[in-house]
C-alpha positions as CSV (number, residue, x, y, z in Angstrom):
1,X,-26.6,25.5,84.0
2,X,-27.1,29.2,83.9
3,X,-25.1,31.6,81.7
4,X,-23.2,32.8,84.7
5,X,-22.2,29.1,85.5
6,X,-21.1,28.6,82.0
7,X,-18.9,31.7,82.1
8,X,-17.4,30.5,85.3
9,X,-16.5,27.1,83.9
10,X,-15.1,28.7,80.7
11,X,-13.0,31.1,82.8
12,X,-11.8,28.4,85.2
13,X,-11.1,25.7,82.6
14,X,-10.7,27.2,79.2
15,X,-8.9,30.5,80.3
16,X,-6.4,29.1,82.7
17,X,-3.6,30.4,80.5
18,X,-4.6,34.0,81.3
19,X,-3.5,33.4,84.9
20,X,-0.3,31.5,84.1
21,X,3.0,32.8,85.5
22,X,4.6,32.5,82.0
23,X,2.0,34.7,80.4
24,X,3.6,37.7,78.7
25,X,7.1,36.3,79.0
26,X,9.4,35.0,76.3
27,X,8.1,31.5,75.3
28,X,11.6,30.6,74.0
29,X,12.8,30.1,77.6
30,X,10.7,26.9,77.6
31,X,12.7,25.5,74.7
32,X,16.3,25.4,75.8
33,X,18.8,26.2,73.0
34,X,21.5,24.1,74.6
35,X,21.1,20.3,74.3
36,X,23.3,19.1,77.2
37,X,25.6,20.1,80.0
38,X,25.7,23.0,82.4
39,X,24.2,25.5,80.0
40,X,21.2,23.2,79.3
41,X,20.7,22.7,83.1
42,X,20.8,26.5,83.7
43,X,18.2,27.1,80.9
44,X,16.0,24.4,82.4
45,X,16.3,25.8,85.9
46,X,15.2,29.3,84.6
47,X,12.1,27.8,83.0
48,X,11.1,25.6,85.8
49,X,11.5,28.5,88.3
50,X,8.7,30.2,86.4
51,X,6.6,27.1,86.7
52,X,7.3,26.6,90.4
53,X,5.3,29.6,91.4
54,X,2.5,29.3,88.8
55,X,-1.1,29.3,90.2
56,X,-2.3,27.1,87.3
57,X,0.4,24.5,87.2
58,X,-2.0,21.5,87.5
59,X,-4.1,22.7,84.5
60,X,-1.0,23.4,82.5
61,X,0.4,20.0,83.3
62,X,-2.7,18.3,82.1
63,X,-2.4,20.2,78.8
64,X,1.4,19.7,78.6
65,X,1.3,15.9,78.9
66,X,0.4,15.9,75.2
67,X,3.4,18.0,74.2
68,X,6.5,16.1,72.9
69,X,9.0,18.9,73.3
70,X,10.0,21.8,75.6
71,X,9.4,22.5,79.3
72,X,5.8,22.8,80.4
73,X,3.6,22.1,83.4
74,X,6.7,22.3,85.5
75,X,8.3,19.3,83.9
76,X,10.9,18.4,81.3
77,X,10.1,16.1,78.4
78,X,11.4,13.1,80.2
79,X,9.5,13.9,83.4
80,X,6.3,14.2,81.3
81,X,6.9,10.8,79.6
82,X,7.2,9.3,83.1
83,X,4.0,11.1,84.3
84,X,2.0,10.0,81.2
85,X,3.1,6.4,81.9
86,X,2.1,6.7,85.6
87,X,-1.3,8.2,84.8
88,X,-2.0,5.4,82.4
89,X,-1.1,2.8,85.0
90,X,2.2,1.8,83.3
91,X,5.6,2.0,84.7
92,X,8.6,2.8,82.5
93,X,10.4,-0.4,83.5
94,X,13.2,0.0,81.1
95,X,15.4,2.9,82.0
96,X,17.9,3.8,79.3
97,X,21.5,3.3,80.2
98,X,23.4,6.4,81.5
99,X,26.6,7.9,80.3
100,X,29.5,5.9,81.9
101,X,31.4,8.1,84.3
102,X,34.9,8.7,83.0
103,X,34.2,6.4,80.0
104,X,36.1,6.4,76.8
105,X,34.5,7.8,73.6
106,X,33.8,4.2,72.5
107,X,32.2,3.3,75.9
108,X,30.0,6.4,75.7
109,X,29.0,5.6,72.1
110,X,28.2,2.0,73.1
111,X,26.1,3.2,76.0
112,X,24.4,5.8,73.8
113,X,23.4,3.2,71.2
114,X,22.1,1.0,74.1
115,X,20.0,3.8,75.3
116,X,18.5,4.3,71.8
117,X,17.8,0.5,71.6
118,X,16.0,0.8,75.0
119,X,13.7,3.4,73.4
120,X,15.3,6.8,74.3
121,X,15.0,9.4,71.6
122,X,18.2,10.8,70.0
123,X,17.4,14.2,71.5
124,X,17.2,12.7,75.0
125,X,20.3,10.7,74.5
126,X,22.2,13.8,73.3
127,X,21.2,15.7,76.4
128,X,21.9,12.8,78.8
129,X,25.2,11.9,77.3
130,X,26.5,15.4,76.6
131,X,26.9,14.9,72.8
132,X,25.4,16.8,69.9
133,X,22.0,15.8,68.5
134,X,23.9,15.0,65.3
135,X,26.0,12.4,67.1
136,X,23.0,10.9,68.8
137,X,21.2,10.7,65.4
138,X,24.3,8.9,64.0
139,X,24.1,6.4,66.8
140,X,20.3,5.9,66.1
141,X,21.2,5.3,62.4
142,X,23.8,2.7,63.4
143,X,21.2,1.0,65.6
144,X,18.7,0.9,62.7
145,X,21.5,-0.4,60.4
146,X,22.5,-3.1,62.9
147,X,18.8,-4.2,63.2
148,X,18.5,-4.4,59.4
149,X,21.8,-6.2,58.9
150,X,21.1,-8.8,61.5
151,X,17.8,-9.7,59.8
152,X,15.5,-8.3,62.5
153,X,13.6,-6.2,60.0
154,X,14.6,-7.7,56.7
155,X,12.3,-9.2,54.1
156,X,12.6,-12.7,52.7
157,X,14.3,-11.5,49.6
158,X,16.9,-9.6,51.7
159,X,17.7,-12.8,53.7
160,X,18.7,-14.8,50.7
161,X,22.3,-15.9,50.5
162,X,24.5,-13.7,48.2
163,X,25.5,-15.0,44.8
164,X,29.2,-15.7,44.6
165,X,30.8,-13.9,41.7
166,X,34.3,-13.7,40.5
167,X,36.8,-13.4,43.3
168,X,35.6,-11.6,46.4
169,X,32.5,-9.8,45.2
170,X,28.9,-10.9,45.6
171,X,25.5,-9.6,44.6
172,X,23.0,-9.3,47.5
173,X,19.5,-10.7,47.1
174,X,20.3,-13.6,44.7
175,X,20.5,-17.2,45.5
176,X,23.5,-19.2,44.6
177,X,23.3,-22.2,42.2
C-alpha cells in the first residue's frame, strides 16, 4: 500500500466525522432533555432530521452501536439495541410491555414494573410510560426488592426461618428452636 492509499483509507474510514451533517452543530441536540411525551418526541425528531440527510450515516451507525445513550447513527437508544441484536444474529424476542391506554396509576405502575422485569432500563421505561426517571427507578427498586424477598437472589442464611420472639416481633436470619 502506498502512502497515498494509506491517506485515502485514513480519510475515508478514520475521518468520516469531518463530513458528518452534525459537525459544527450543538451536540446537546442528540441528548434530549425531556424524558417522555411530546417534548421528547419533538427533540428526537430534530436530531433524527439531521441524521436523515447525513452522507456518512452508515459509518456513524457502526460507531454508534457501541453507545448506550443519546441519538446517533440515525437511531434512538432502543433502535440501536434492536440493531445490535439483529447484527449478532439474535432477535429481541421479549418486548417489554407498553403503557396501558387509559390505565389507572396502579395499572401503569404494574406494567412499568413488568417492563423492567422484562429487561427494559428505567430510562427507557420512563420514556415509554411517560413518567419521570425517578419513578421508573423506584419501580426498578421495587422489582429488585421483590426478587430478593421471594428468595430469587437470597443466600442460604437469608432463607432461614425467623426466630419467634415475644409477641409479634421476629429476628431475621435465625433459626427457631
